[in-house]
N, C-alpha and C positions, 0 to 999 in steps of 0.2 A: 504493499500500499504506500501512498504518498507519505504517510506518517512515518512508516518503517524507514523508508529511504531517507527521509529528512532527519530523523533520530540518529541513524548510523553516520550520516554526513557530519552531523553537529559533534558526535563523540569523537570523530577522527580529526577534527579541527581544533587543535590545541589553542587554548586560551579564549575561545568563542563561546560566550554564553548561551544558553538556550533561551528563547524567547517565551516567557510564561505569562499569562494573564491570571489575576486573581481577584475574585469578587468575594469580599468578606473581611471587613475591617473590625469585627467585634473581638471579644475576648479570646474566642477559639481561633477564629481565622487569622487574627494578627499574628499569632505565634507561628503558625504554618507559613505564612508568607515570609516572616522574618527568617525562618529557616532556609527557604529557597534563596533568598537575598545573601545569606551568609555563605551559601554554596556558590556565590558568584554567577547566579543566573539573572538575566535581564527580566525583571518582573515589573509588569505593569499593574498597580493596585488600584482598584476601583472602589470609591465610596461616593455616596451623594453628598456626604460631608467631606469635602475635599481635605480638610485639615487632618481627618483621621488617616487618610491614604498618605498624605505628606509624612505623618509622623512615623508610619511604618516604613516607607522607602528610606529614610534616613539610615537605616541599618546597614544597607548594601552599597556597592559601587554602580551598580546598573538599575537601581529602582527608579521607576516613573509614576507619578500619581496622577489620577484623573477622576473626574466626576462625570465622565461619559461612558457608559457601559460599552458602547459599540467600539470604543478605542482598543478594547481587549481583543477584537477580532483578528488584529495582526499576528497574535501568538500562534504557536504550534500547539500548546498545551494551555487549557484554561481550567482552573481550580474554582469550585464555588464551595462556599462555607457560610451559609446564611440562616436566619432564624426560623423561617416558616415556609412549608412547601409552596404556598402561593406566590411567594416572591420569585421562586424560580420558574414557575409557570409563566408569569407575567414577563420576567426578564429573557428567558430563553426561547419560548415557543412563539410561532406566528410570523407573519410576514415582517414585523418590526423586530422580532426576538434576536438574540445573539446568534443563534444557530444560523440564521439567514445571512449573516454577515461573515461567518467563520470560513477559514480555508478548507477546501475538500481534503480530507486526509488528517485534520486536526483531531485532537483528543479532549474530550471533557472528562474530568476527574471531579465528581461530585462528592463532597464531604459532609454535607449537612445532615441533620437527623430528620429524615422523611419517611413517609409510608411507602411500601412496596409499589402501590398503584400509581403514585406520583413518579416514582423512579422508572417505571416501565413507560410511562407517557413520554418522559424525557428521553429514554433510550431510543424509543420508537421514532420520535421526531429527529434525534441526532442522526440515526441511520438514514432517513430520508435525505438528509443534507450531506451524506457522506462522511459522517463525523463518527468516530469511536467513542464509546461511552463506558466508564467505569463507575460504579458506586464504591466509594471508599469511606465509609462512616467512622466516626471517630468514637473511641471507647472510654476516655477518662476525662481529664480537666484541663482548663487552660495552662495550668502550670506545667503539665506533662507536655503539652502542645509545644510550649515555649522551648523546652529542652529536647525537642524531637524524640520525646520518650511516649508519645501518644500511641495507644494500640489502634491500628487502622484495620478494619474489617473490609476486605476487598472482594467485590463481586462483578463478575462479567466474563466476557470471552477470555479463554485461557491465554491465547496468543497475545492478546491486547494487555493483560496483566503482566505477562513475560516481558513485553517491550517496556512497560512503565515502571517495572519493579524497582529499579535503582533510584528513580525519581521519588516513589512512594517511601523508599528508605531515608530520603533526605528530610521528609517531614515527620516520620515517625517509625513504629514498628509494625509493618505491615503483615497480615495474615490473611491467606486466601479462604473465603468461606464458600466459594463456588459461584452462586448466582447473584444477581443484583437484588432479588427479593430477600435472600438470605442475609446479605449485607445490611439491608434496612432493618430486618427483624432482629439481628444480633444485638443492635444498639437499643431498639425499642424494648426488648426482652430486658436488657440490662436496666433501663431506666424504669420499667414496669416493677421489677423486683425491688429496686432502689427506694423507689417513691413509696411503694407499699410497706416497705421496711420502716420507713420515717414514721408512717401512721401508727404502726404497731410499737415502735420505740417510744413514741409520744404517750401512748396508753400505759405502757409499762412505768414510765416515769411518773405518770398521774398516780398509778397505784402506790409507787414508793412514797410520793409526797403524802398521800393519805395515811400511810403507816407512820408518818412522822421522820422519815429518813432524810439525811443530808444527801441531796441528789448527787453531789460531786463524789461523795463516798460510794453511793449506789453504782455510779458509772465505773469506778475504779473496780469495785467487786465484780461487776459484770464483765470486765474486760477478761477475766480468767474462766469465764463459762461460755456454754453454748449460745449465749445471747449476743456475744461479741460480733461486731460486723463494721464494715467501712463506714456505714452511715452513723453507727453509734459513735465511732471515733471522731469523725467530722462533726457531726450535728448534735450529739448528745449533749455537749457542754452548751450549745446554743439554746436547746430547748430547757435546759436545766436553768439557764440565767434568763431566758426569755428575751434574748438579744438576736434580732434578726436583720438589722439594718446594714450589715456589711455582706451583701449577697454573693455567695459563690456560684449559685445557680438560682436564678429569680423563679419565683413561684409561677408566674404566668407561663414561662417556658416549660416548667415541669408539667403543668397541666396540659400544655400543647402536646408534650410527648406521651403523657399517660392517655390523652383522647386518641392520638394515632395509634398507640399500641392496643388499647382495648378495642378500638374499632377494627384493627387488624385481626385481632384473635375472633372477634364475632363473625367477621367475614368467613373466616375459616372454621366456624362452628366449633370453637374451643371454649369450654366453660371456665370462666374466671371470676367467680363470685368475690374473692378477696380483693383482686385488683379493680374490679367494678365498684367496690365499696370505697377504695382509696380514690378513685375518680371523682366519686361523690364529694369526698372530703376535700379535695382540691378545687373543685368546682365552687362549693360553698366558701372556702377561703378566698378565692378571687372576688366573688360577690360581695365579701366583707371588707374589700378594700386592702388585701394584703399582697396583691399581684407583684409589687416591686420589691418586696421583701425576700429574704432567702426562702428556698422551698420548705426549710424546716418550720417556718411560721405556720404551716398546716396544723401544727400541734395546737395553735390557739383556737381553732375550731373545736377540737375535742375538749379544751379547758372551758370554753364558753358553754358548750352544751353540758358539760359535766356540772359547772356552777348552777346552771339553770335548773337542772333536775335536782340538786341539792335543796334548792330553795322551795321545790314543791313538796 
């Protein structure tokens, strides 16, 4: 393919950077873009807020900032890492979408947390324009992304994965999960389990508070039991202190992922009553004005419900 020939030519040309377009100047995407810049690639970073893109490109010698999405079309490879599936459909698909402007044989590496249905729409549209598509969903946190330690769940055609593998290793730790749908599902399953875990953790700490326990001591005790989890380590102290104003992952985005994940499970006729209950809690939390706090603030829904029941 044109992409394969182009990639081989670039690799054989010493000192010549690969041209890469990057759409995603948020907490997660900015770290990935900086890793590409540190590897001396020529990275065109798009953000509607030009100052965000300019901040990112300061990292490398060959960075260029833009607030025009179609400027990315000059690149051989385009990465996307955005907050919501609708943004991708609006930006990539249709006569005015980025696919219509990209080079034949270019590659789109999609890193956002999206549902399999949206990913398949994007992949189909890309094929119609002669563009290869990989889903490369991210597994952990912005801090891991910044250090190129982010797990990357890669799905798509095996030959395309092979050609892109060294580039994926520049942004993180890729693992092939087979299909585009599997890439999306891996992240959604992770977030479903994690967000449901937060709801359970909040209830456990509420029981401890009712027992008159110091919650810091309770968390320390639980560290050496089967209750221990990543969410307990990261968000247990937040819930114990009721401090959520320094969000690691905003509640509104957690609700987005839980909604995508539960909808995916329902489409496949998988019974998930506990995860459905977690979705209800996050939905209530957003309606109560907690959307921009850390997702651990879902604990406040349980606390308020508990207090009202006590009064009854």
